[in-house]
C-alpha positions as CSV (number, residue, x, y, z in Angstrom):
1,X,-14.6,-19.2,17.8
2,X,-16.8,-17.9,14.9
3,X,-17.8,-14.9,17.0
4,X,-14.2,-13.9,17.5
5,X,-13.2,-13.8,13.8
6,X,-15.0,-10.5,13.0
7,X,-13.6,-8.9,16.1
8,X,-10.1,-10.0,15.2
9,X,-10.5,-8.6,11.7
10,X,-11.8,-5.3,13.0
11,X,-8.9,-5.0,15.5
12,X,-6.3,-5.9,12.9
13,X,-7.7,-3.3,10.5
14,X,-7.6,-0.7,13.3
15,X,-4.0,-1.5,14.1
16,X,-3.1,-1.3,10.4
17,X,-4.9,2.0,10.1
18,X,-3.1,3.4,13.2
19,X,0.3,2.5,11.8
20,X,-0.6,3.8,8.4
21,X,-1.7,7.1,9.8
22,X,1.5,7.4,11.8
23,X,3.7,6.5,8.8
24,X,2.0,8.7,6.3
25,X,3.7,12.1,5.7
26,X,1.7,15.2,6.6
27,X,1.6,16.4,3.0
28,X,-0.3,13.3,1.9
29,X,-3.1,13.6,4.5
30,X,-6.4,15.2,3.6
31,X,-9.3,16.8,5.4
32,X,-8.0,16.7,9.1
33,X,-4.8,17.2,10.9
34,X,-2.6,14.1,11.6
35,X,-3.3,14.0,15.4
36,X,-7.1,13.9,14.7
37,X,-6.6,11.0,12.3
38,X,-4.6,9.2,15.0
39,X,-7.5,9.6,17.4
40,X,-10.0,8.5,14.7
41,X,-7.9,5.4,14.0
42,X,-8.5,4.3,17.5
43,X,-12.2,4.0,16.7
44,X,-12.2,0.6,15.1
45,X,-14.8,0.5,12.3
46,X,-15.5,4.2,11.7
47,X,-11.8,5.2,11.8
48,X,-10.7,2.6,9.3
49,X,-13.4,3.4,6.8
50,X,-12.8,7.2,7.1
51,X,-9.1,6.8,6.7
52,X,-9.2,4.5,3.7
53,X,-11.9,6.6,1.9
54,X,-11.2,10.2,2.9
55,X,-7.9,10.5,4.8
56,X,-5.1,9.5,2.5
57,X,-4.2,10.8,-0.9
58,X,-3.7,8.2,-3.5
59,X,-0.1,7.5,-4.5
60,X,1.3,8.1,-7.9
61,X,4.2,6.0,-9.3
62,X,7.4,8.0,-8.8
63,X,9.9,8.5,-11.5
64,X,9.9,7.3,-15.1
65,X,8.1,4.0,-16.0
66,X,10.2,0.9,-15.6
67,X,11.4,-0.7,-18.9
68,X,10.0,-4.0,-19.9
69,X,12.1,-7.0,-19.0
70,X,13.6,-8.7,-22.1
71,X,11.9,-11.9,-23.3
72,X,13.9,-14.9,-22.3
73,X,15.4,-16.7,-25.3
74,X,17.2,-19.9,-25.7
75,X,20.9,-19.9,-26.6
76,X,20.2,-20.9,-30.2
77,X,18.1,-17.8,-30.7
78,X,20.7,-15.4,-29.2
79,X,22.9,-13.9,-32.0
80,X,25.7,-13.0,-29.6
81,X,25.9,-16.6,-28.5
82,X,25.9,-17.9,-32.0
83,X,28.6,-15.5,-33.1
84,X,30.9,-17.0,-30.4
85,X,30.6,-20.5,-31.8
């Protein structure tokens, strides 16, 4: 059983990489064309390492930054609530 764990991890990473290559738009892929990356993703350890280090451009957050959530206050600290009393 202990011998199977590294094999399961490598195969799971290879499957993740294959789906990630397929789902990534062409404009976010670096260095090689998408079909070549798909073939490289089938090489378990090498393909995973190359894709994660060289193949995919890092993502930037899209749009304006999200506003901070308001701090939760009790009803006795809420002026609108106190005005209604």
